[in-house]
C-alpha positions as CSV (number, residue, x, y, z in Angstrom):
1,X,0.0,0.0,0.0
2,X,2.8,2.4,0.8
3,X,4.4,1.8,-2.6
4,X,1.1,2.5,-4.3
5,X,0.7,5.8,-2.4
6,X,4.2,6.9,-3.2
7,X,3.9,6.1,-6.9
8,X,0.5,7.8,-7.1
9,X,1.8,10.9,-5.4
10,X,4.8,11.1,-7.7
11,X,2.5,10.7,-10.7
12,X,0.3,13.4,-9.2
13,X,3.2,15.9,-8.9
14,X,4.3,15.3,-12.5
15,X,0.8,15.7,-13.7
16,X,0.4,19.0,-11.7
17,X,3.6,20.3,-13.2
18,X,2.6,19.5,-16.8
19,X,-1.0,20.8,-16.5
20,X,0.2,24.0,-14.7
21,X,2.8,24.6,-17.5
22,X,0.1,24.4,-20.2
23,X,-2.3,26.6,-18.2
24,X,0.5,29.2,-17.7
25,X,1.1,29.4,-21.4
26,X,-2.6,29.7,-22.1
27,X,-3.2,32.4,-19.5
28,X,0.0,34.4,-20.1
29,X,0.5,34.0,-23.9
30,X,-2.5,32.9,-26.0
31,X,-5.3,34.3,-23.9
32,X,-4.2,37.5,-22.1
33,X,-6.7,39.2,-19.8
34,X,-9.6,39.5,-20.3
35,X,-9.9,37.0,-23.2
36,X,-9.5,33.9,-20.9
37,X,-12.7,34.8,-19.1
38,X,-14.5,36.2,-22.2
39,X,-14.0,33.1,-24.3
40,X,-14.8,30.6,-21.5
41,X,-11.6,28.7,-21.8
42,X,-11.7,27.8,-18.1
43,X,-14.3,25.1,-18.6
44,X,-12.1,23.2,-21.1
45,X,-9.1,23.5,-18.9
46,X,-11.0,22.3,-15.9
47,X,-11.9,19.1,-17.8
48,X,-8.3,18.8,-19.0
49,X,-7.1,19.1,-15.4
50,X,-9.5,16.6,-14.1
51,X,-8.5,14.0,-16.7
52,X,-4.7,14.6,-16.3
53,X,-4.4,15.3,-12.7
54,X,-7.0,13.0,-11.2
55,X,-7.5,10.0,-13.5
56,X,-3.8,9.3,-14.2
57,X,-2.6,9.1,-10.6
58,X,-5.8,7.2,-9.6
59,X,-5.1,4.5,-12.2
60,X,-1.5,4.3,-11.1
61,X,-2.7,3.8,-7.5
62,X,-5.0,1.0,-8.6
63,X,-2.5,-0.9,-10.8
64,X,0.8,-0.3,-9.0
65,X,2.4,-3.5,-7.8
66,X,6.2,-3.9,-7.8
67,X,5.7,-7.6,-8.3
68,X,3.6,-7.2,-11.4
69,X,5.4,-8.5,-14.5
70,X,4.1,-5.9,-16.9
71,X,4.1,-2.9,-14.5
72,X,6.6,-0.9,-16.5
73,X,4.6,-1.3,-19.7
74,X,1.3,-0.4,-17.9
75,X,2.9,2.8,-16.5
76,X,4.3,3.8,-19.9
77,X,0.9,3.2,-21.5
78,X,-0.8,5.4,-18.9
79,X,1.8,8.2,-19.4
80,X,1.4,8.1,-23.2
81,X,-2.4,8.3,-23.1
82,X,-2.2,11.1,-20.5
83,X,0.3,13.0,-22.7
84,X,-1.8,12.5,-25.8
85,X,-4.9,13.8,-23.9
86,X,-2.9,16.8,-22.7
87,X,-1.5,17.5,-26.2
88,X,-5.0,17.3,-27.8
89,X,-6.4,19.7,-25.2
90,X,-3.5,22.1,-25.7
91,X,-3.8,22.0,-29.5
92,X,-7.6,22.6,-29.3
93,X,-7.1,25.6,-27.0
94,X,-4.3,27.0,-29.2
95,X,-6.5,26.7,-32.3
96,X,-9.3,28.5,-30.6
97,X,-7.1,31.4,-29.4
98,X,-8.3,35.0,-30.3
99,X,-6.3,36.5,-33.1
100,X,-8.3,39.6,-34.2
101,X,-10.7,42.0,-32.6
102,X,-12.4,43.6,-35.6
103,X,-14.7,46.6,-35.8
104,X,-16.7,46.2,-39.1
105,X,-19.4,47.8,-41.1
106,X,-22.1,46.3,-38.9
107,X,-21.1,48.7,-36.1
108,X,-19.9,46.1,-33.7
109,X,-16.7,44.4,-32.6
110,X,-16.1,40.8,-33.6
111,X,-13.6,38.6,-31.8
112,X,-12.1,36.2,-34.4
113,X,-10.4,32.9,-33.4
114,X,-7.6,31.3,-35.3
115,X,-9.7,28.3,-36.4
116,X,-12.4,30.6,-37.8
117,X,-10.2,31.9,-40.6
118,X,-10.4,29.6,-43.7
119,X,-7.1,28.4,-45.1
120,X,-7.8,30.0,-48.5
121,X,-8.0,33.4,-46.7
122,X,-4.6,32.9,-45.2
123,X,-3.1,32.1,-48.6
124,X,-4.2,35.5,-49.9
125,X,-2.0,37.2,-47.4
126,X,1.8,37.8,-47.7
127,X,2.2,36.0,-44.3
128,X,0.1,33.2,-43.1
129,X,1.2,33.8,-39.5
130,X,-1.6,34.7,-37.1
131,X,-1.1,36.7,-33.9
132,X,0.1,34.5,-31.0
133,X,-0.1,36.7,-28.0
134,X,-3.6,37.9,-28.0
135,X,-5.9,39.5,-30.6
136,X,-4.8,42.4,-32.8
137,X,-7.1,45.4,-32.8
138,X,-8.2,46.2,-36.3
139,X,-11.0,47.4,-38.5
140,X,-12.6,45.9,-41.6
141,X,-14.1,47.7,-44.6
142,X,-16.0,46.6,-47.6
143,X,-14.3,48.0,-50.8
144,X,-15.8,51.2,-52.2
145,X,-15.2,50.6,-55.9
146,X,-17.8,48.7,-57.9
147,X,-15.3,46.1,-59.2
148,X,-13.8,45.5,-55.8
149,X,-17.3,45.1,-54.3
150,X,-18.2,42.5,-56.9
151,X,-15.0,40.7,-56.0
152,X,-15.8,40.9,-52.3
153,X,-19.3,39.5,-52.8
154,X,-18.0,36.6,-54.9
155,X,-15.4,35.8,-52.2
156,X,-18.1,35.8,-49.5
157,X,-20.1,33.2,-51.4
158,X,-17.1,31.2,-52.4
159,X,-15.5,31.0,-48.9
160,X,-18.8,31.3,-47.0
161,X,-17.1,33.7,-44.6
162,X,-18.0,37.1,-43.2
163,X,-16.1,40.4,-43.4
164,X,-14.2,40.2,-40.0
165,X,-12.6,36.9,-41.1
166,X,-11.5,38.1,-44.5
167,X,-8.0,39.4,-43.7
168,X,-7.4,41.2,-47.0
169,X,-10.1,43.7,-46.0
170,X,-8.7,44.5,-42.6
171,X,-7.6,48.1,-42.1
172,X,-5.8,49.8,-39.2
173,X,-8.0,50.6,-36.2
174,X,-7.1,54.2,-36.4
175,X,-8.8,54.5,-39.8
176,X,-12.2,53.3,-38.4
177,X,-12.2,55.5,-35.2
178,X,-14.7,57.8,-36.8
179,X,-17.0,54.9,-37.5
180,X,-16.7,53.6,-33.9
181,X,-17.6,57.1,-32.6
182,X,-20.6,57.1,-34.8
183,X,-21.8,53.7,-33.6
184,X,-21.0,54.0,-29.9
185,X,-23.9,54.3,-27.4
186,X,-24.2,56.0,-24.0
187,X,-23.8,53.8,-20.9
188,X,-27.2,54.8,-19.7
189,X,-28.6,52.9,-22.7
190,X,-26.6,49.8,-21.6
191,X,-28.2,50.0,-18.2
192,X,-31.7,50.4,-19.7
193,X,-31.2,47.3,-21.8
194,X,-30.4,45.1,-18.8
195,X,-33.0,43.1,-16.9
196,X,-34.0,44.1,-13.4
197,X,-31.8,41.3,-11.9
198,X,-28.7,42.4,-13.9
199,X,-29.0,46.2,-13.8
200,X,-27.6,46.6,-10.3
201,X,-24.6,44.4,-11.0
202,X,-24.0,46.1,-14.3
203,X,-24.1,49.6,-12.6
204,X,-21.6,48.4,-10.0
205,X,-19.2,47.2,-12.7
206,X,-19.5,50.5,-14.6
207,X,-18.9,52.5,-11.4
208,X,-15.7,50.5,-10.8
209,X,-14.5,51.2,-14.4
210,X,-15.2,54.9,-13.9
211,X,-13.3,55.0,-10.6
212,X,-10.3,53.0,-12.0
213,X,-10.1,54.9,-15.3
214,X,-10.3,58.4,-13.8
215,X,-12.9,59.4,-16.4
216,X,-16.4,60.6,-15.9
217,X,-19.4,58.4,-16.6
218,X,-20.3,60.5,-19.6
219,X,-16.7,60.2,-21.0
220,X,-17.4,56.5,-21.7
221,X,-19.6,54.7,-24.1
222,X,-20.2,51.1,-25.3
223,X,-20.2,49.1,-28.4
224,X,-21.6,45.6,-28.7
225,X,-19.1,42.7,-29.3
226,X,-19.7,39.2,-30.6
227,X,-17.8,36.0,-30.4
228,X,-18.7,32.6,-31.9
229,X,-21.2,32.0,-29.2
230,X,-21.6,35.0,-26.9
231,X,-22.6,38.7,-26.9
232,X,-20.3,40.9,-24.9
233,X,-19.8,44.6,-24.3
234,X,-16.8,46.8,-25.1
235,X,-16.4,50.0,-23.0
236,X,-14.6,52.7,-25.0
237,X,-13.5,56.2,-24.4
238,X,-15.5,58.7,-26.3
239,X,-12.7,61.1,-27.2
240,X,-10.6,58.6,-29.2
241,X,-12.5,55.3,-29.2
242,X,-9.8,53.6,-27.2
243,X,-10.9,50.4,-25.6
244,X,-11.1,50.7,-21.8
245,X,-12.6,47.4,-20.8
246,X,-14.3,44.3,-22.3
247,X,-17.1,43.0,-20.1
248,X,-18.8,39.6,-20.1
249,X,-22.2,41.4,-20.2
250,X,-24.8,40.9,-23.0
251,X,-25.6,44.4,-24.2
252,X,-29.0,43.1,-25.5
253,X,-30.0,41.4,-22.3
254,X,-33.5,42.1,-21.2
């Protein structure tokens, strides 16, 4: 029994180190604050941690017996399966990392993940390398000329992809600041759009932002933001459309 406990604890320590390393890379590199919370990566990592931290050492505790003939093979097999599961989870999280935060013609921000960009769109760019350390803030505009618009529409139907995911139509964020200002809405409207059970919490969050930013309530505005499965809220500074905070609040909640 003592040998089983020692082997299981050693396995647990190794598992903790490996999972902690993966989580550190995810938190510090691929999903800088606040995108880890915004994209709900925590749920996937919890499942990953349960599988790698709990099941592996538990199986080791059950099967470990120094007198067992095939013990070394069993332990290697468990380690390989555990590493494969960890690698699969890490690759999945990496592929889902946010690469662009795009303000487009629809008047909202769209958070684009790496896996959402078709390979054919990447091939049209001079470099197929996507941002690695958090999303790049940019804008997107539909071409103005008639010929370019026809080309754009054909590409939409061909690739079945929307404007924020078409990298060739990305433009510097500075060039769409005027559009952002035209579409931004006052914070009072955000409060009015919240349900009775959410309005108090939202008001407290907004007050914290006002206090921490040193700006007045009327100096701030909001713009809706969308991800692949959620509606969020971007708080911006009215004067220059600089992003102050991204909140996990549905701006259309009622």
